[in-house]
C-alpha positions as CSV (number, residue, x, y, z in Angstrom):
1,M,-83.9,-30.4,33.5
2,T,-82.5,-27.2,35.0
3,V,-79.3,-29.0,36.0
4,R,-78.7,-30.2,32.4
5,C,-79.1,-26.6,31.1
6,L,-76.6,-25.2,33.7
7,T,-74.0,-27.9,32.8
8,R,-74.3,-27.1,29.1
9,A,-73.9,-23.4,29.8
10,L,-70.7,-24.0,31.9
11,R,-69.2,-26.3,29.2
12,S,-69.7,-23.6,26.5
13,L,-68.0,-21.0,28.7
14,T,-65.0,-23.2,29.4
15,L,-64.6,-23.9,25.7
16,S,-64.9,-20.3,24.5
17,Q,-62.3,-18.9,26.9
18,P,-59.2,-20.5,25.2
19,A,-60.5,-19.3,21.9
20,L,-60.8,-15.7,23.2
21,L,-57.3,-16.0,24.7
22,S,-55.9,-17.3,21.4
23,S,-57.5,-14.5,19.3
24,Q,-56.1,-11.9,21.7
25,G,-52.7,-13.4,21.5
26,L,-52.8,-13.4,17.7
27,A,-53.8,-9.8,17.6
28,Q,-50.9,-8.9,20.0
29,T,-48.4,-10.8,17.9
30,K,-49.6,-9.1,14.7
31,Q,-49.2,-5.7,16.4
32,G,-45.7,-6.7,17.6
33,C,-44.6,-7.8,14.1
34,Q,-45.8,-4.5,12.6
35,A,-44.0,-2.6,15.2
36,T,-40.7,-4.5,14.7
37,G,-41.1,-4.2,10.9
38,I,-41.4,-0.4,11.3
39,A,-38.4,-0.3,13.7
40,G,-36.3,-2.5,11.4
41,Q,-37.0,-0.2,8.5
42,C,-36.0,2.9,10.5
43,R,-32.9,1.2,11.9
44,G,-31.7,0.2,8.4
45,F,-32.2,3.7,7.2
46,L,-30.3,5.2,10.1
47,T,-27.3,2.8,10.2
48,T,-26.6,3.1,6.4
49,A,-25.6,6.7,6.8
50,S,-23.5,6.1,9.9
51,L,-21.6,3.2,8.3
52,E,-20.7,5.3,5.3
53,Q,-19.5,8.1,7.5
54,N,-17.3,5.8,9.6
55,R,-15.8,4.0,6.6
56,T,-12.1,4.9,6.3
57,Y,-10.0,4.9,3.1
58,W,-6.3,4.4,3.5
59,K,-5.5,7.1,0.9
60,Q,-7.4,9.7,2.9
61,M,-5.9,8.8,6.3
62,E,-3.7,11.4,7.9
63,K,-2.3,9.5,10.9
64,Y,0.3,6.9,10.1
65,T,-0.3,3.3,11.1
66,I,1.5,0.0,10.7
67,K,-1.7,-2.0,10.7
68,P,-2.7,-3.7,7.5
69,M,-5.6,-1.9,5.8
70,G,-8.3,-3.3,3.6
71,M,-8.0,-2.5,-0.1
72,K,-10.7,-2.6,-2.7
73,K,-9.9,-4.1,-6.1
74,T,-10.4,-1.9,-9.2
75,G,-10.5,-4.6,-11.9
76,G,-8.5,-2.2,-14.1
77,R,-11.4,0.4,-14.0
78,D,-11.3,4.1,-13.2
79,H,-13.9,6.1,-11.2
80,T,-16.3,6.1,-14.1
81,G,-16.4,2.3,-14.4
82,K,-14.6,2.1,-17.7
83,I,-11.7,-0.3,-18.2
84,R,-8.4,1.6,-18.4
85,T,-6.0,-1.2,-18.0
86,H,-6.7,-4.6,-19.5
87,G,-5.7,-7.9,-18.0
88,I,-6.4,-7.0,-14.3
89,G,-9.1,-8.6,-12.2
90,G,-9.9,-11.2,-9.5
91,G,-7.1,-12.6,-7.5
92,H,-6.5,-13.3,-3.8
93,K,-7.7,-10.7,-1.3
94,Q,-4.8,-8.4,-0.3
95,R,-4.2,-5.9,2.5
96,Y,-2.1,-2.8,2.1
97,R,0.8,-1.9,4.4
98,W,1.6,1.8,4.5
99,I,5.2,2.3,3.4
100,D,7.1,5.3,4.7
101,F,9.1,6.3,1.6
102,Q,10.5,9.4,3.4
103,R,13.4,8.0,5.3
104,L,14.5,11.3,6.7
105,H,11.3,11.7,8.8
106,Y,12.2,13.2,12.1
107,E,10.4,12.8,15.3
108,P,8.9,15.8,17.1
109,N,11.6,18.0,18.8
110,K,14.4,16.0,17.2
111,E,14.9,17.8,13.9
112,G,18.3,17.8,12.3
113,Q,19.7,15.0,14.5
114,P,20.8,11.6,13.0
115,F,18.9,8.7,14.4
116,E,19.1,4.9,14.5
117,E,16.4,2.3,14.1
118,K,16.2,-1.4,14.7
119,V,14.8,-3.9,12.2
120,V,12.0,-5.8,13.9
121,D,10.8,-8.0,11.0
122,V,11.4,-8.6,7.3
123,R,8.4,-10.0,5.4
124,Y,6.7,-10.5,2.1
125,D,4.4,-7.8,0.8
126,P,1.6,-8.7,-1.6
127,C,1.4,-5.2,-3.1
128,R,4.9,-4.9,-4.4
129,S,7.8,-7.1,-5.7
130,A,10.3,-6.2,-3.0
131,D,10.2,-7.3,0.6
132,I,9.4,-4.8,3.4
133,A,10.9,-4.3,6.8
134,L,9.3,-3.1,10.0
135,V,11.7,-0.8,11.9
136,A,11.4,0.7,15.3
137,G,13.1,3.7,16.8
138,G,12.2,6.2,19.5
139,N,8.5,6.3,20.0
140,R,7.4,5.0,16.6
141,K,7.3,2.0,14.2
142,R,7.1,2.2,10.4
143,W,7.4,0.1,7.3
144,I,10.2,0.6,4.8
145,I,11.6,-1.1,1.7
146,A,14.0,-3.8,2.8
147,T,17.5,-4.1,1.2
148,E,19.2,-7.3,0.0
149,N,20.9,-8.5,3.2
150,M,18.6,-6.8,5.8
151,Q,17.7,-9.1,8.7
152,A,15.7,-8.8,11.9
153,G,18.0,-7.3,14.6
154,D,20.0,-5.1,12.3
155,I,20.6,-1.4,13.3
156,I,20.2,1.1,10.4
157,K,21.2,4.8,10.5
158,T,19.5,7.8,8.9
159,S,21.3,11.1,8.7
160,G,20.7,14.3,6.7
161,V,24.2,15.8,7.3
162,I,26.7,16.3,4.4
163,G,30.2,16.4,5.7
164,R,33.5,17.3,4.1
165,M,34.5,13.6,3.7
166,A,32.5,10.8,2.3
167,V,30.9,8.5,4.9
168,A,31.6,4.8,5.1
169,A,27.9,3.8,4.9
170,N,26.6,0.3,5.6
171,E,23.8,-1.4,3.6
172,G,20.4,-0.1,4.7
173,D,21.7,3.3,5.9
174,A,20.1,6.4,4.4
175,Y,22.2,9.5,3.6
176,P,22.1,12.5,1.2
177,L,23.8,11.9,-2.1
178,G,26.4,14.5,-1.3
179,A,27.5,12.5,1.8
180,L,28.3,9.3,-0.2
181,A,31.3,8.3,-2.2
182,V,31.3,8.1,-6.0
183,G,30.4,4.5,-7.2
184,T,28.1,3.7,-4.3
185,L,25.1,1.4,-5.0
186,V,21.9,3.2,-4.0
187,N,18.2,2.7,-4.1
188,N,15.0,4.5,-3.1
189,L,16.1,7.7,-4.7
190,E,14.4,11.1,-4.2
191,I,14.1,13.5,-7.1
192,Q,13.2,16.5,-4.8
193,P,14.4,16.8,-1.2
194,G,11.7,15.9,1.4
195,R,9.3,14.5,-1.2
196,G,10.1,10.8,-0.6
197,S,11.7,8.2,-2.8
198,E,10.3,7.7,-6.3
199,Y,13.0,5.9,-8.2
200,I,14.7,2.4,-7.8
201,R,12.1,0.7,-5.7
202,A,11.5,-2.6,-7.5
203,A,12.9,-5.9,-6.4
204,G,16.6,-6.5,-7.1
205,T,17.3,-3.1,-8.6
206,S,20.0,-0.6,-7.7
207,G,21.5,2.6,-9.1
208,V,25.0,3.9,-9.2
209,L,26.2,7.3,-8.0
210,L,28.4,8.4,-10.9
211,R,29.6,11.9,-10.0
212,K,28.9,15.0,-8.0
213,V,29.0,18.4,-9.8
214,N,28.3,21.9,-8.2
215,G,25.9,20.8,-5.5
216,T,24.2,18.2,-7.7
217,A,24.6,14.5,-8.2
218,I,24.3,12.3,-11.3
219,V,22.8,8.8,-10.7
220,Q,22.6,6.0,-13.2
221,L,19.2,4.2,-13.0
222,P,18.8,0.4,-13.6
223,S,17.6,1.3,-17.2
224,K,21.1,2.9,-17.8
225,Q,19.5,6.3,-18.0
226,Q,21.2,9.1,-16.0
227,I,19.4,11.7,-14.0
228,Q,20.7,14.8,-12.2
229,V,19.3,15.7,-8.8
230,L,20.3,17.9,-5.9
231,E,22.9,16.4,-3.6
232,T,20.5,16.9,-0.6
233,C,18.2,14.2,-2.0
234,M,18.1,11.2,0.2
235,V,19.0,7.6,-0.9
236,T,19.4,4.2,0.8
237,V,22.7,2.4,0.4
238,G,22.7,-1.1,-1.2
239,R,20.4,-3.1,-3.4
240,I,16.7,-3.8,-3.1
241,S,15.7,-7.2,-1.6
242,N,14.1,-10.2,-3.3
243,V,16.8,-10.4,-6.0
244,D,15.5,-13.6,-7.5
245,H,12.0,-12.1,-8.2
246,N,12.6,-12.2,-12.0
247,K,13.5,-15.9,-11.8
248,R,10.3,-17.1,-10.3
249,I,8.3,-19.8,-12.2
250,I,4.6,-19.3,-12.4
251,G,4.0,-23.0,-13.1
252,K,0.4,-22.9,-14.2
253,A,-2.3,-20.5,-15.4
254,G,-4.1,-20.6,-12.1
255,R,-1.3,-18.9,-10.2
256,N,-1.6,-15.8,-12.5
257,R,-5.3,-15.7,-11.5
258,W,-4.3,-15.8,-7.9
259,L,-2.1,-12.8,-8.6
260,G,-4.9,-10.9,-10.2
261,I,-3.6,-11.3,-13.8
262,R,-6.3,-12.2,-16.3
263,P,-5.5,-14.2,-19.5
264,S,-4.9,-12.4,-22.8
265,S,-6.7,-13.4,-26.0
266,G,-4.1,-15.8,-27.2
267,L,-4.4,-14.7,-30.8
268,W,-1.1,-15.3,-32.7
269,Q,0.2,-12.1,-34.3
270,R,3.3,-11.9,-36.4
271,K,6.0,-9.7,-34.9
272,G,7.2,-6.7,-36.9
273,G,10.5,-4.9,-37.0
274,W,10.0,-3.5,-33.6
275,A,10.6,-6.9,-32.0
276,G,14.3,-7.3,-33.1
277,R,17.4,-6.3,-31.2
278,K,18.6,-2.8,-32.0
279,I,21.7,-0.8,-31.0
280,K,20.4,2.5,-29.7
281,P,22.3,5.4,-28.2
282,L,21.8,6.0,-24.5
283,P,19.0,8.3,-23.6
284,Q,19.8,11.9,-22.8
285,M,20.4,12.8,-19.2
286,K,17.2,13.9,-17.4
287,S,17.7,16.8,-15.0
288,Y,15.5,17.6,-12.0
289,V,17.6,20.6,-11.0
290,N,16.4,24.1,-11.8
291,L,19.8,25.7,-12.6
292,P,20.0,29.3,-13.9
293,S,20.6,29.5,-17.6
294,V,23.9,30.9,-19.1
295,S,22.1,33.7,-20.9
296,S,20.6,35.1,-17.6
297,T,24.0,35.6,-16.0
């Protein structure tokens, strides 16, 4: 009788130990889950601030780089979220390449000296109609707007010197307007010295140097309008690349969506008198030169 009682007691002990062990394990796993949950919440709160601080925007960058940068699409909206320009949205993801529009950009300790650069590559740019070229010279590389016949391996020259005689410039070279001959085709025109080019940057466009008067130069834009700037303003010789840009065939509506162009309403509206061809006089010459008036002298 006593033997039977002892065996039953031993069996009950052996069966209860795994249950105790399993209950202890469950308690430990619950505590671990709670601890990891707390840690995960704290970690998410901390990393959100650090990621926002480390995020870089290409418009706020100070150091120049040739690496493509990410660009967020606006969808035609301003900073308040309202649509300012209709017909914009979607499209393929694009990356921005920082173009150096200031051709006369000297390297440190080499101010005032003409310099040469070699064209490394000419490629398509999704953010503009013209092609761009990667040029290298000295200790730097930079992106510029490519001219019509520019190819990899070409040597281009940049100089800020205005001599007594007009220079025989080649396509792609950059000079002040005062150093070029009258009738030269130019592009990437500055309106103020050292500010960077602001005119004649679209694909296939070029301007003409008409005349030079009293330290100023008059250039005819592709729109036939004439502007007057200082002769120290820099220009690039030649015509902008991708001449056949205006002859491209879209082919289907989906390609416009790839380019980020949304469809219009399609409502037919009768055209008024503004749509016909008119003979208009040329616009008045626009001057960016602050010359003293006749009354003040």
